[in-house]
CHARMM-style PDB file with segment names, atoms N, HN, CA, C and O in Angstrom:
ATOM      1  N   UNK     1      42.965 -11.068 -11.645  1.00  0.00      PROA
ATOM      2  CA  UNK     1      41.762 -10.383 -12.244  1.00  0.00      PROA
ATOM      3  C   UNK     1      41.950  -8.944 -11.601  1.00  0.00      PROA
ATOM      4  O   UNK     1      42.229  -8.720 -10.424  1.00  0.00      PROA
ATOM      5  N   UNK     2      41.750  -8.048 -12.572  1.00  0.00      PROA
ATOM      6  HN  UNK     2      41.523  -8.230 -13.529  1.00  0.00      PROA
ATOM      7  CA  UNK     2      41.884  -6.578 -12.056  1.00  0.00      PROA
ATOM      8  C   UNK     2      40.681  -6.106 -11.329  1.00  0.00      PROA
ATOM      9  O   UNK     2      39.614  -6.696 -11.491  1.00  0.00      PROA
ATOM     10  N   UNK     3      40.775  -5.103 -10.554  1.00  0.00      PROA
ATOM     11  HN  UNK     3      41.642  -4.623 -10.422  1.00  0.00      PROA
ATOM     12  CA  UNK     3      39.712  -4.590  -9.759  1.00  0.00      PROA
ATOM     13  C   UNK     3      38.549  -4.185 -10.735  1.00  0.00      PROA
ATOM     14  O   UNK     3      37.368  -4.470 -10.531  1.00  0.00      PROA
ATOM     15  N   UNK     4      38.963  -3.576 -11.684  1.00  0.00      PROA
ATOM     16  HN  UNK     4      39.921  -3.345 -11.849  1.00  0.00      PROA
ATOM     17  CA  UNK     4      37.911  -2.900 -12.651  1.00  0.00      PROA
ATOM     18  C   UNK     4      37.099  -4.002 -13.404  1.00  0.00      PROA
ATOM     19  O   UNK     4      35.898  -3.838 -13.620  1.00  0.00      PROA
ATOM     20  N   UNK     5      37.775  -5.148 -13.810  1.00  0.00      PROA
ATOM     21  HN  UNK     5      38.750  -5.281 -13.636  1.00  0.00      PROA
ATOM     22  CA  UNK     5      37.044  -6.301 -14.391  1.00  0.00      PROA
ATOM     23  C   UNK     5      36.065  -6.907 -13.400  1.00  0.00      PROA
ATOM     24  O   UNK     5      34.953  -7.285 -13.769  1.00  0.00      PROA
ATOM     25  N   UNK     6      36.523  -7.010 -12.006  1.00  0.00      PROA
ATOM     26  HN  UNK     6      37.426  -6.703 -11.707  1.00  0.00      PROA
ATOM     27  CA  UNK     6      35.634  -7.575 -11.096  1.00  0.00      PROA
ATOM     28  C   UNK     6      34.418  -6.737 -10.897  1.00  0.00      PROA
ATOM     29  O   UNK     6      33.316  -7.277 -10.796  1.00  0.00      PROA
ATOM     30  N   UNK     7      34.556  -5.500 -10.837  1.00  0.00      PROA
ATOM     31  HN  UNK     7      35.450  -5.061 -10.919  1.00  0.00      PROA
ATOM     32  CA  UNK     7      33.402  -4.480 -10.566  1.00  0.00      PROA
ATOM     33  C   UNK     7      32.498  -4.651 -11.771  1.00  0.00      PROA
ATOM     34  O   UNK     7      31.286  -4.752 -11.582  1.00  0.00      PROA
ATOM     35  N   UNK     8      33.005  -4.691 -13.006  1.00  0.00      PROA
ATOM     36  HN  UNK     8      33.990  -4.609 -13.159  1.00  0.00      PROA
ATOM     37  CA  UNK     8      32.159  -4.799 -14.119  1.00  0.00      PROA
ATOM     38  C   UNK     8      31.325  -6.118 -14.110  1.00  0.00      PROA
ATOM     39  O   UNK     8      30.137  -6.117 -14.430  1.00  0.00      PROA
ATOM     40  N   UNK     9      32.052  -7.335 -13.698  1.00  0.00      PROA
ATOM     41  HN  UNK     9      33.018  -7.335 -13.438  1.00  0.00      PROA
ATOM     42  CA  UNK     9      31.289  -8.582 -13.625  1.00  0.00      PROA
ATOM     43  C   UNK     9      30.209  -8.646 -12.483  1.00  0.00      PROA
ATOM     44  O   UNK     9      29.179  -9.308 -12.609  1.00  0.00      PROA
ATOM     45  N   UNK    10      30.500  -7.943 -11.405  1.00  0.00      PROA
ATOM     46  HN  UNK    10      31.337  -7.405 -11.303  1.00  0.00      PROA
ATOM     47  CA  UNK    10      29.568  -7.816 -10.361  1.00  0.00      PROA
ATOM     48  C   UNK    10      28.361  -6.975 -10.673  1.00  0.00      PROA
ATOM     49  O   UNK    10      27.237  -7.308 -10.299  1.00  0.00      PROA
ATOM     50  N   UNK    11      28.603  -5.875 -11.364  1.00  0.00      PROA
ATOM     51  HN  UNK    11      29.517  -5.604 -11.668  1.00  0.00      PROA
ATOM     52  CA  UNK    11      27.569  -5.078 -11.857  1.00  0.00      PROA
ATOM     53  C   UNK    11      26.762  -5.695 -12.901  1.00  0.00      PROA
ATOM     54  O   UNK    11      25.552  -5.471 -12.913  1.00  0.00      PROA
ATOM     55  N   UNK    12      27.283  -6.431 -13.759  1.00  0.00      PROA
ATOM     56  HN  UNK    12      28.267  -6.614 -13.749  1.00  0.00      PROA
ATOM     57  CA  UNK    12      26.637  -7.229 -14.780  1.00  0.00      PROA
ATOM     58  C   UNK    12      25.739  -8.205 -14.186  1.00  0.00      PROA
ATOM     59  O   UNK    12      24.566  -8.263 -14.556  1.00  0.00      PROA
ATOM     60  N   UNK    13      26.219  -9.000 -13.265  1.00  0.00      PROA
ATOM     61  HN  UNK    13      27.172  -8.953 -12.964  1.00  0.00      PROA
ATOM     62  CA  UNK    13      25.490  -9.917 -12.542  1.00  0.00      PROA
ATOM     63  C   UNK    13      24.260  -9.385 -11.803  1.00  0.00      PROA
ATOM     64  O   UNK    13      23.197 -10.005 -11.789  1.00  0.00      PROA
ATOM     65  N   UNK    14      24.447  -8.208 -11.186  1.00  0.00      PROA
ATOM     66  HN  UNK    14      25.311  -7.704 -11.197  1.00  0.00      PROA
ATOM     67  CA  UNK    14      23.410  -7.569 -10.486  1.00  0.00      PROA
ATOM     68  C   UNK    14      22.313  -7.056 -11.546  1.00  0.00      PROA
ATOM     69  O   UNK    14      21.111  -7.226 -11.343  1.00  0.00      PROA
ATOM     70  N   UNK    15      22.749  -6.506 -12.530  1.00  0.00      PROA
ATOM     71  HN  UNK    15      23.726  -6.368 -12.695  1.00  0.00      PROA
ATOM     72  CA  UNK    15      21.655  -6.129 -13.565  1.00  0.00      PROA
ATOM     73  C   UNK    15      20.884  -7.241 -14.072  1.00  0.00      PROA
ATOM     74  O   UNK    15      19.681  -7.101 -14.296  1.00  0.00      PROA
ATOM     75  N   UNK    16      21.562  -8.478 -14.296  1.00  0.00      PROA
ATOM     76  HN  UNK    16      22.539  -8.591 -14.115  1.00  0.00      PROA
ATOM     77  CA  UNK    16      20.972  -9.775 -14.882  1.00  0.00      PROA
ATOM     78  C   UNK    16      19.914 -10.131 -13.710  1.00  0.00      PROA
ATOM     79  O   UNK    16      18.736 -10.261 -14.041  1.00  0.00      PROA
ATOM     80  N   UNK    17      20.236 -10.274 -12.527  1.00  0.00      PROA
ATOM     81  HN  UNK    17      21.193 -10.169 -12.257  1.00  0.00      PROA
ATOM     82  CA  UNK    17      19.442 -10.736 -11.482  1.00  0.00      PROA
ATOM     83  C   UNK    17      18.299  -9.793 -11.421  1.00  0.00      PROA
ATOM     84  O   UNK    17      17.168 -10.277 -11.393  1.00  0.00      PROA
ATOM     85  N   UNK    18      18.450  -8.540 -11.398  1.00  0.00      PROA
ATOM     86  HN  UNK    18      19.369  -8.146 -11.421  1.00  0.00      PROA
ATOM     87  CA  UNK    18      17.299  -7.567 -11.322  1.00  0.00      PROA
ATOM     88  C   UNK    18      16.305  -7.788 -12.543  1.00  0.00      PROA
ATOM     89  O   UNK    18      15.084  -7.724 -12.399  1.00  0.00      PROA
ATOM     90  N   UNK    19      16.854  -8.022 -13.616  1.00  0.00      PROA
ATOM     91  HN  UNK    19      17.846  -8.074 -13.734  1.00  0.00      PROA
ATOM     92  CA  UNK    19      16.089  -8.264 -14.865  1.00  0.00      PROA
ATOM     93  C   UNK    19      15.247  -9.537 -14.694  1.00  0.00      PROA
ATOM     94  O   UNK    19      14.113  -9.590 -15.172  1.00  0.00      PROA
ATOM     95  N   UNK    20      15.780 -10.546 -14.028  1.00  0.00      PROA
ATOM     96  HN  UNK    20      16.701 -10.503 -13.639  1.00  0.00      PROA
ATOM     97  CA  UNK    20      15.070 -11.779 -13.809  1.00  0.00      PROA
ATOM     98  C   UNK    20      13.786 -11.586 -12.748  1.00  0.00      PROA
ATOM     99  O   UNK    20      12.648 -12.042 -12.857  1.00  0.00      PROA
ATOM    100  N   UNK    21      14.272 -10.878 -11.843  1.00  0.00      PROA
ATOM    101  HN  UNK    21      15.197 -10.507 -11.755  1.00  0.00      PROA
ATOM    102  CA  UNK    21      13.221 -10.491 -10.790  1.00  0.00      PROA
ATOM    103  C   UNK    21      12.083  -9.729 -11.351  1.00  0.00      PROA
ATOM    104  O   UNK    21      10.928 -10.043 -11.065  1.00  0.00      PROA
ATOM    105  N   UNK    22      12.367  -8.713 -12.161  1.00  0.00      PROA
ATOM    106  HN  UNK    22      13.305  -8.457 -12.393  1.00  0.00      PROA
ATOM    107  CA  UNK    22      11.325  -7.873 -12.775  1.00  0.00      PROA
ATOM    108  C   UNK    22      10.460  -8.690 -13.691  1.00  0.00      PROA
ATOM    109  O   UNK    22       9.241  -8.521 -13.680  1.00  0.00      PROA
ATOM    110  N   UNK    23      11.078  -9.641 -14.549  1.00  0.00      PROA
ATOM    111  HN  UNK    23      12.069  -9.778 -14.558  1.00  0.00      PROA
ATOM    112  CA  UNK    23      10.505 -10.455 -15.447  1.00  0.00      PROA
ATOM    113  C   UNK    23       9.453 -11.278 -14.715  1.00  0.00      PROA
ATOM    114  O   UNK    23       8.273 -11.322 -15.063  1.00  0.00      PROA
ATOM    115  N   UNK    24       9.956 -11.910 -13.704  1.00  0.00      PROA
ATOM    116  HN  UNK    24      10.915 -11.875 -13.422  1.00  0.00      PROA
ATOM    117  CA  UNK    24       9.124 -12.911 -12.867  1.00  0.00      PROA
ATOM    118  C   UNK    24       7.770 -12.116 -12.190  1.00  0.00      PROA
ATOM    119  O   UNK    24       6.623 -12.562 -12.201  1.00  0.00      PROA
ATOM    120  N   UNK    25       8.167 -10.952 -11.659  1.00  0.00      PROA
ATOM    121  HN  UNK    25       9.099 -10.589 -11.650  1.00  0.00      PROA
ATOM    122  CA  UNK    25       7.032 -10.136 -11.161  1.00  0.00      PROA
ATOM    123  C   UNK    25       6.043  -9.808 -12.341  1.00  0.00      PROA
ATOM    124  O   UNK    25       4.833  -9.810 -12.118  1.00  0.00      PROA
ATOM    125  N   UNK    26       6.485  -9.555 -13.459  1.00  0.00      PROA
ATOM    126  HN  UNK    26       7.469  -9.553 -13.641  1.00  0.00      PROA
ATOM    127  CA  UNK    26       5.537  -9.116 -14.506  1.00  0.00      PROA
ATOM    128  C   UNK    26       4.625 -10.381 -14.985  1.00  0.00      PROA
ATOM    129  O   UNK    26       3.430 -10.334 -15.277  1.00  0.00      PROA
ATOM    130  N   UNK    27       5.411 -11.433 -14.995  1.00  0.00      PROA
ATOM    131  HN  UNK    27       6.381 -11.471 -14.759  1.00  0.00      PROA
ATOM    132  CA  UNK    27       4.705 -12.784 -15.436  1.00  0.00      PROA
ATOM    133  C   UNK    27       3.660 -13.120 -14.325  1.00  0.00      PROA
ATOM    134  O   UNK    27       2.533 -13.496 -14.648  1.00  0.00      PROA
ATOM    135  N   UNK    28       3.990 -13.001 -13.152  1.00  0.00      PROA
ATOM    136  HN  UNK    28       4.905 -12.695 -12.890  1.00  0.00      PROA
ATOM    137  CA  UNK    28       3.087 -13.360 -11.984  1.00  0.00      PROA
ATOM    138  C   UNK    28       1.748 -12.397 -12.068  1.00  0.00      PROA
ATOM    139  O   UNK    28       0.598 -12.817 -11.939  1.00  0.00      PROA
ATOM    140  N   UNK    29       2.097 -11.110 -12.293  1.00  0.00      PROA
ATOM    141  HN  UNK    29       3.031 -10.769 -12.398  1.00  0.00      PROA
ATOM    142  CA  UNK    29       1.051 -10.096 -12.465  1.00  0.00      PROA
ATOM    143  C   UNK    29       0.122 -10.443 -13.571  1.00  0.00      PROA
ATOM    144  O   UNK    29      -1.091 -10.381 -13.372  1.00  0.00      PROA
ATOM    145  N   UNK    30       0.623 -10.819 -14.776  1.00  0.00      PROA
ATOM    146  HN  UNK    30       1.608 -10.869 -14.938  1.00  0.00      PROA
ATOM    147  CA  UNK    30      -0.155 -11.212 -15.868  1.00  0.00      PROA
ATOM    148  C   UNK    30      -0.970 -12.358 -15.643  1.00  0.00      PROA
ATOM    149  O   UNK    30      -2.124 -12.396 -16.070  1.00  0.00      PROA
ATOM    150  N   UNK    31      -0.418 -13.366 -14.955  1.00  0.00      PROA
ATOM    151  HN  UNK    31       0.520 -13.335 -14.608  1.00  0.00      PROA
ATOM    152  CA  UNK    31      -1.184 -14.488 -14.775  1.00  0.00      PROA
ATOM    153  C   UNK    31      -2.340 -14.215 -13.658  1.00  0.00      PROA
ATOM    154  O   UNK    31      -3.474 -14.685 -13.746  1.00  0.00      PROA
ATOM    155  N   UNK    32      -1.932 -13.471 -12.705  1.00  0.00      PROA
ATOM    156  HN  UNK    32      -1.011 -13.088 -12.634  1.00  0.00      PROA
ATOM    157  CA  UNK    32      -3.197 -13.055 -11.720  1.00  0.00      PROA
ATOM    158  C   UNK    32      -4.275 -12.198 -12.299  1.00  0.00      PROA
ATOM    159  O   UNK    32      -5.432 -12.225 -11.877  1.00  0.00      PROA
ATOM    160  N   UNK    33      -3.855 -11.416 -13.303  1.00  0.00      PROA
ATOM    161  HN  UNK    33      -2.916 -11.394 -13.646  1.00  0.00      PROA
ATOM    162  CA  UNK    33      -4.815 -10.584 -14.081  1.00  0.00      PROA
ATOM    163  C   UNK    33      -5.625 -11.372 -14.934  1.00  0.00      PROA
ATOM    164  O   UNK    33      -6.790 -11.043 -15.161  1.00  0.00      PROA
ATOM    165  N   UNK    34      -5.068 -12.472 -15.467  1.00  0.00      PROA
ATOM    166  HN  UNK    34      -4.122 -12.739 -15.282  1.00  0.00      PROA
ATOM    167  CA  UNK    34      -5.854 -13.356 -16.351  1.00  0.00      PROA
ATOM    168  C   UNK    34      -6.854 -14.055 -15.605  1.00  0.00      PROA
ATOM    169  O   UNK    34      -7.969 -14.213 -16.100  1.00  0.00      PROA
ATOM    170  N   UNK    35      -6.532 -14.559 -14.287  1.00  0.00      PROA
ATOM    171  HN  UNK    35      -5.625 -14.431 -13.884  1.00  0.00      PROA
ATOM    172  CA  UNK    35      -7.447 -15.177 -13.427  1.00  0.00      PROA
ATOM    173  C   UNK    35      -8.546 -14.280 -12.951  1.00  0.00      PROA
ATOM    174  O   UNK    35      -9.664 -14.731 -12.704  1.00  0.00      PROA
ATOM    175  N   UNK    36      -8.223 -12.948 -12.811  1.00  0.00      PROA
ATOM    176  HN  UNK    36      -7.314 -12.582 -13.011  1.00  0.00      PROA
ATOM    177  CA  UNK    36      -9.245 -11.959 -12.433  1.00  0.00      PROA
ATOM    178  C   UNK    36     -10.149 -11.740 -13.595  1.00  0.00      PROA
ATOM    179  O   UNK    36     -11.362 -11.660 -13.399  1.00  0.00      PROA
ATOM    180  N   UNK    37      -9.624 -11.634 -14.843  1.00  0.00      PROA
ATOM    181  HN  UNK    37      -8.639 -11.699 -15.002  1.00  0.00      PROA
ATOM    182  CA  UNK    37     -10.497 -11.316 -15.965  1.00  0.00      PROA
ATOM    183  C   UNK    37     -11.419 -12.596 -16.198  1.00  0.00      PROA
ATOM    184  O   UNK    37     -12.598 -12.394 -16.487  1.00  0.00      PROA
ATOM    185  N   UNK    38     -11.028 -13.675 -16.107  1.00  0.00      PROA
ATOM    186  HN  UNK    38     -10.070 -13.839 -15.872  1.00  0.00      PROA
ATOM    187  CA  UNK    38     -11.857 -14.919 -16.517  1.00  0.00      PROA
ATOM    188  C   UNK    38     -12.587 -15.519 -15.300  1.00  0.00      PROA
ATOM    189  O   UNK    38     -13.397 -16.424 -15.503  1.00  0.00      PROA
ATOM    190  N   UNK    39     -12.362 -15.091 -14.089  1.00  0.00      PROA
ATOM    191  HN  UNK    39     -11.704 -14.356 -13.924  1.00  0.00      PROA
ATOM    192  CA  UNK    39     -12.961 -15.459 -12.938  1.00  0.00      PROA
ATOM    193  C   UNK    39     -12.573 -17.014 -12.650  1.00  0.00      PROA
ATOM    194  O   UNK    39     -13.425 -17.809 -12.252  1.00  0.00      PROA
ATOM    195  N   UNK    40     -11.229 -17.381 -12.882  1.00  0.00      PROA
ATOM    196  HN  UNK    40     -10.537 -16.735 -13.205  1.00  0.00      PROA
ATOM    197  CA  UNK    40     -10.760 -18.814 -12.781  1.00  0.00      PROA
ATOM    198  C   UNK    40      -9.690 -18.512 -11.635  1.00  0.00      PROA
ATOM    199  O   UNK    40      -9.301 -17.379 -11.351  1.00  0.00      PROA
ATOM    200  N   UNK    41      -9.251 -19.744 -10.991  1.00  0.00      PROA
ATOM    201  HN  UNK    41      -9.567 -20.665 -11.221  1.00  0.00      PROA
ATOM    202  CA  UNK    41      -8.229 -19.798 -10.121  1.00  0.00      PROA
ATOM    203  C   UNK    41      -7.062 -20.040 -10.885  1.00  0.00      PROA
ATOM    204  O   UNK    41      -7.052 -20.943 -11.722  1.00  0.00      PROA
ATOM    205  N   UNK    42      -5.938 -19.218 -10.648  1.00  0.00      PROA
ATOM    206  HN  UNK    42      -5.946 -18.485  -9.968  1.00  0.00      PROA
ATOM    207  CA  UNK    42      -4.584 -19.307 -11.325  1.00  0.00      PROA
ATOM    208  C   UNK    42      -3.459 -19.246 -10.274  1.00  0.00      PROA
ATOM    209  O   UNK    42      -3.571 -18.747  -9.154  1.00  0.00      PROA
ATOM    210  N   UNK    43      -2.335 -19.837 -10.806  1.00  0.00      PROA
ATOM    211  HN  UNK    43      -2.244 -20.242 -11.716  1.00  0.00      PROA
ATOM    212  CA  UNK    43      -1.075 -19.679 -10.043  1.00  0.00      PROA
ATOM    213  C   UNK    43      -0.037 -19.682 -11.000  1.00  0.00      PROA
ATOM    214  O   UNK    43      -0.152 -20.350 -12.029  1.00  0.00      PROA
ATOM    215  N   UNK    44       1.045 -18.948 -10.744  1.00  0.00      PROA
ATOM    216  HN  UNK    44       1.138 -18.406  -9.909  1.00  0.00      PROA
ATOM    217  CA  UNK    44       2.270 -18.835 -11.393  1.00  0.00      PROA
ATOM    218  C   UNK    44       3.348 -19.860 -11.019  1.00  0.00      PROA
ATOM    219  O   UNK    44       3.841 -19.749  -9.896  1.00  0.00      PROA
ATOM    220  N   UNK    45       3.734 -20.755 -11.750  1.00  0.00      PROA
ATOM    221  HN  UNK    45       3.333 -20.845 -12.662  1.00  0.00      PROA
ATOM    222  CA  UNK    45       4.704 -21.821 -11.324  1.00  0.00      PROA
ATOM    223  C   UNK    45       6.042 -21.287 -12.088  1.00  0.00      PROA
ATOM    224  O   UNK    45       6.026 -20.945 -13.270  1.00  0.00      PROA
ATOM    225  N   UNK    46       7.104 -21.262 -11.332  1.00  0.00      PROA
ATOM    226  HN  UNK    46       7.118 -21.539 -10.371  1.00  0.00      PROA
ATOM    227  CA  UNK    46       8.447 -20.896 -11.891  1.00  0.00      PROA
ATOM    228  C   UNK    46       8.946 -21.842 -12.844  1.00  0.00      PROA
ATOM    229  O   UNK    46       8.831 -23.037 -12.568  1.00  0.00      PROA
ATOM    230  N   UNK    47       9.466 -21.508 -13.892  1.00  0.00      PROA
ATOM    231  HN  UNK    47       9.560 -20.538 -14.117  1.00  0.00      PROA
ATOM    232  CA  UNK    47       9.968 -22.476 -15.053  1.00  0.00      PROA
ATOM    233  C   UNK    47       8.950 -23.180 -15.683  1.00  0.00      PROA
ATOM    234  O   UNK    47       9.276 -24.058 -16.482  1.00  0.00      PROA
ATOM    235  N   UNK    48       7.679 -22.936 -15.451  1.00  0.00      PROA
ATOM    236  HN  UNK    48       7.414 -22.222 -14.802  1.00  0.00      PROA
ATOM    237  CA  UNK    48       6.564 -23.670 -16.004  1.00  0.00      PROA
ATOM    238  C   UNK    48       5.674 -22.532 -16.733  1.00  0.00      PROA
ATOM    239  O   UNK    48       5.581 -22.538 -17.961  1.00  0.00      PROA
ATOM    240  N   UNK    49       5.099 -21.671 -16.039  1.00  0.00      PROA
ATOM    241  HN  UNK    49       5.175 -21.666 -15.042  1.00  0.00      PROA
ATOM    242  CA  UNK    49       4.383 -20.642 -16.439  1.00  0.00      PROA
ATOM    243  C   UNK    49       3.024 -20.426 -15.843  1.00  0.00      PROA
ATOM    244  O   UNK    49       2.892 -20.859 -14.698  1.00  0.00      PROA
ATOM    245  N   UNK    50       2.064 -19.885 -16.353  1.00  0.00      PROA
ATOM    246  HN  UNK    50       2.170 -19.534 -17.283  1.00  0.00      PROA
ATOM    247  CA  UNK    50       0.743 -19.659 -15.741  1.00  0.00      PROA
ATOM    248  C   UNK    50      -0.099 -20.886 -15.832  1.00  0.00      PROA
ATOM    249  O   UNK    50      -0.364 -21.395 -16.921  1.00  0.00      PROA
ATOM    250  N   UNK    51      -0.542 -21.388 -14.643  1.00  0.00      PROA
ATOM    251  HN  UNK    51      -0.327 -20.975 -13.758  1.00  0.00      PROA
ATOM    252  CA  UNK    51      -1.345 -22.521 -14.503  1.00  0.00      PROA
ATOM    253  C   UNK    51      -2.873 -22.082 -14.238  1.00  0.00      PROA
ATOM    254  O   UNK    51      -3.091 -21.122 -13.499  1.00  0.00      PROA
ATOM    255  N   UNK    52      -3.858 -22.739 -14.804  1.00  0.00      PROA
ATOM    256  HN  UNK    52      -3.681 -23.519 -15.405  1.00  0.00      PROA
ATOM    257  CA  UNK    52      -5.252 -22.549 -14.508  1.00  0.00      PROA
ATOM    258  C   UNK    52      -5.809 -23.815 -14.008  1.00  0.00      PROA
ATOM    259  O   UNK    52      -5.436 -24.901 -14.453  1.00  0.00      PROA
ATOM    260  N   UNK    53      -6.752 -23.681 -13.034  1.00  0.00      PROA
ATOM    261  HN  UNK    53      -7.055 -22.799 -12.672  1.00  0.00      PROA
ATOM    262  CA  UNK    53      -7.403 -24.753 -12.477  1.00  0.00      PROA
ATOM    263  C   UNK    53      -8.610 -25.121 -13.218  1.00  0.00      PROA
ATOM    264  O   UNK    53      -9.455 -24.236 -13.350  1.00  0.00      PROA
ATOM    265  N   UNK    54      -8.847 -26.316 -13.741  1.00  0.00      PROA
ATOM    266  HN  UNK    54      -8.161 -27.035 -13.634  1.00  0.00      PROA
ATOM    267  CA  UNK    54      -9.814 -26.808 -14.694  1.00  0.00      PROA
ATOM    268  C   UNK    54     -10.308 -28.186 -14.202  1.00  0.00      PROA
ATOM    269  O   UNK    54      -9.548 -29.151 -14.286  1.00  0.00      PROA
ATOM    270  N   UNK    55     -11.465 -28.306 -13.729  1.00  0.00      PROA
ATOM    271  HN  UNK    55     -12.082 -27.522 -13.661  1.00  0.00      PROA
ATOM    272  CA  UNK    55     -12.061 -29.508 -13.207  1.00  0.00      PROA
ATOM    273  C   UNK    55     -11.207 -30.158 -12.192  1.00  0.00      PROA
ATOM    274  O   UNK    55     -11.038 -31.374 -12.274  1.00  0.00      PROA
ATOM    275  N   UNK    56     -10.589 -29.406 -11.138  1.00  0.00      PROA
ATOM    276  HN  UNK    56     -10.726 -28.418 -11.071  1.00  0.00      PROA
ATOM    277  CA  UNK    56      -9.769 -30.052 -10.160  1.00  0.00      PROA
ATOM    278  C   UNK    56      -8.386 -30.171 -10.593  1.00  0.00      PROA
ATOM    279  O   UNK    56      -7.593 -30.410  -9.682  1.00  0.00      PROA
ATOM    280  N   UNK    57      -7.860 -30.051 -11.881  1.00  0.00      PROA
ATOM    281  HN  UNK    57      -8.504 -29.857 -12.621  1.00  0.00      PROA
ATOM    282  CA  UNK    57      -6.628 -30.259 -12.282  1.00  0.00      PROA
ATOM    283  C   UNK    57      -5.943 -28.886 -12.781  1.00  0.00      PROA
ATOM    284  O   UNK    57      -6.621 -28.039 -13.362  1.00  0.00      PROA
ATOM    285  N   UNK    58      -4.550 -28.702 -12.523  1.00  0.00      PROA
ATOM    286  HN  UNK    58      -3.999 -29.390 -12.050  1.00  0.00      PROA
ATOM    287  CA  UNK    58      -3.886 -27.644 -12.904  1.00  0.00      PROA
ATOM    288  C   UNK    58      -3.475 -27.742 -14.422  1.00  0.00      PROA
ATOM    289  O   UNK    58      -2.928 -28.801 -14.730  1.00  0.00      PROA
ATOM    290  N   UNK    59      -3.638 -26.862 -15.366  1.00  0.00      PROA
ATOM    291  HN  UNK    59      -4.082 -26.001 -15.116  1.00  0.00      PROA
ATOM    292  CA  UNK    59      -3.398 -26.966 -16.759  1.00  0.00      PROA
ATOM    293  C   UNK    59      -2.571 -25.696 -17.090  1.00  0.00      PROA
ATOM    294  O   UNK    59      -2.853 -24.646 -16.513  1.00  0.00      PROA
ATOM    295  N   UNK    60      -1.650 -25.743 -17.918  1.00  0.00      PROA
ATOM    296  HN  UNK    60      -1.422 -26.596 -18.387  1.00  0.00      PROA
ATOM    297  CA  UNK    60      -0.923 -24.804 -18.413  1.00  0.00      PROA
ATOM    298  C   UNK    60      -1.924 -23.701 -19.198  1.00  0.00      PROA
ATOM    299  O   UNK    60      -2.841 -24.126 -19.901  1.00  0.00      PROA
ATOM    300  N   UNK    61      -1.717 -22.417 -19.052  1.00  0.00      PROA
ATOM    301  HN  UNK    61      -0.972 -22.072 -18.481  1.00  0.00      PROA
ATOM    302  CA  UNK    61      -2.748 -21.567 -19.685  1.00  0.00      PROA
ATOM    303  C   UNK    61      -2.618 -21.733 -21.206  1.00  0.00      PROA
ATOM    304  O   UNK    61      -3.628 -21.646 -21.905  1.00  0.00      PROA
ATOM    305  N   UNK    62      -1.378 -21.974 -21.759  1.00  0.00      PROA
ATOM    306  HN  UNK    62      -0.558 -22.045 -21.191  1.00  0.00      PROA
ATOM    307  CA  UNK    62      -1.188 -22.062 -23.146  1.00  0.00      PROA
ATOM    308  C   UNK    62      -1.764 -23.327 -23.734  1.00  0.00      PROA
ATOM    309  O   UNK    62      -1.908 -23.436 -24.952  1.00  0.00      PROA
ATOM    310  N   UNK    63      -2.095 -24.282 -22.892  1.00  0.00      PROA
ATOM    311  HN  UNK    63      -1.978 -24.193 -21.903  1.00  0.00      PROA
ATOM    312  CA  UNK    63      -2.726 -25.596 -23.293  1.00  0.00      PROA
ATOM    313  C   UNK    63      -4.201 -25.724 -22.861  1.00  0.00      PROA
ATOM    314  O   UNK    63      -4.793 -26.800 -22.780  1.00  0.00      PROA
ATOM    315  N   UNK    64      -4.702 -24.589 -22.608  1.00  0.00      PROA
ATOM    316  HN  UNK    64      -4.222 -23.714 -22.674  1.00  0.00      PROA
ATOM    317  CA  UNK    64      -6.094 -24.533 -22.064  1.00  0.00      PROA
ATOM    318  C   UNK    64      -7.170 -25.006 -23.131  1.00  0.00      PROA
ATOM    319  O   UNK    64      -8.172 -25.639 -22.800  1.00  0.00      PROA
ATOM    320  N   UNK    65      -6.888 -24.659 -24.400  1.00  0.00      PROA
ATOM    321  HN  UNK    65      -6.073 -24.146 -24.669  1.00  0.00      PROA
ATOM    322  CA  UNK    65      -7.958 -24.857 -25.491  1.00  0.00      PROA
ATOM    323  C   UNK    65      -7.927 -26.405 -25.643  1.00  0.00      PROA
ATOM    324  O   UNK    65      -8.990 -26.921 -25.988  1.00  0.00      PROA
ATOM    325  N   UNK    66      -6.873 -27.207 -25.438  1.00  0.00      PROA
ATOM    326  HN  UNK    66      -6.010 -26.788 -25.158  1.00  0.00      PROA
ATOM    327  CA  UNK    66      -6.862 -28.567 -25.728  1.00  0.00      PROA
ATOM    328  C   UNK    66      -7.622 -29.292 -24.649  1.00  0.00      PROA
ATOM    329  O   UNK    66      -8.058 -30.424 -24.857  1.00  0.00      PROA
ATOM    330  N   UNK    67      -7.798 -28.646 -23.458  1.00  0.00      PROA
ATOM    331  HN  UNK    67      -7.443 -27.726 -23.289  1.00  0.00      PROA
ATOM    332  CA  UNK    67      -8.458 -29.375 -22.359  1.00  0.00      PROA
ATOM    333  C   UNK    67     -10.028 -29.172 -22.520  1.00  0.00      PROA
ATOM    334  O   UNK    67     -10.822 -30.031 -22.136  1.00  0.00      PROA
ATOM    335  N   UNK    68     -10.428 -27.957 -23.125  1.00  0.00      PROA
ATOM    336  HN  UNK    68      -9.783 -27.259 -23.436  1.00  0.00      PROA
ATOM    337  CA  UNK    68     -11.834 -27.642 -23.143  1.00  0.00      PROA
ATOM    338  C   UNK    68     -12.566 -28.431 -24.076  1.00  0.00      PROA
ATOM    339  OT1 UNK    68     -13.780 -28.272 -24.201  1.00  0.00      PROA
TER     340      UNK     68
END
């Protein structure tokens, strides 16, 4: 593998990792802000999404209407 191809692959991997980190931070911030707006306890679970505490149980924010 040439030096140029190796550099491009490393750079692409770094950009991809940076994008994942920025996306994760944005999702955590949105989840936290939702909890602040609704005065509910929230947490962000990786690979699951925003969780809201309802009656002592953690429920996905997207499935909250089914629980209420």
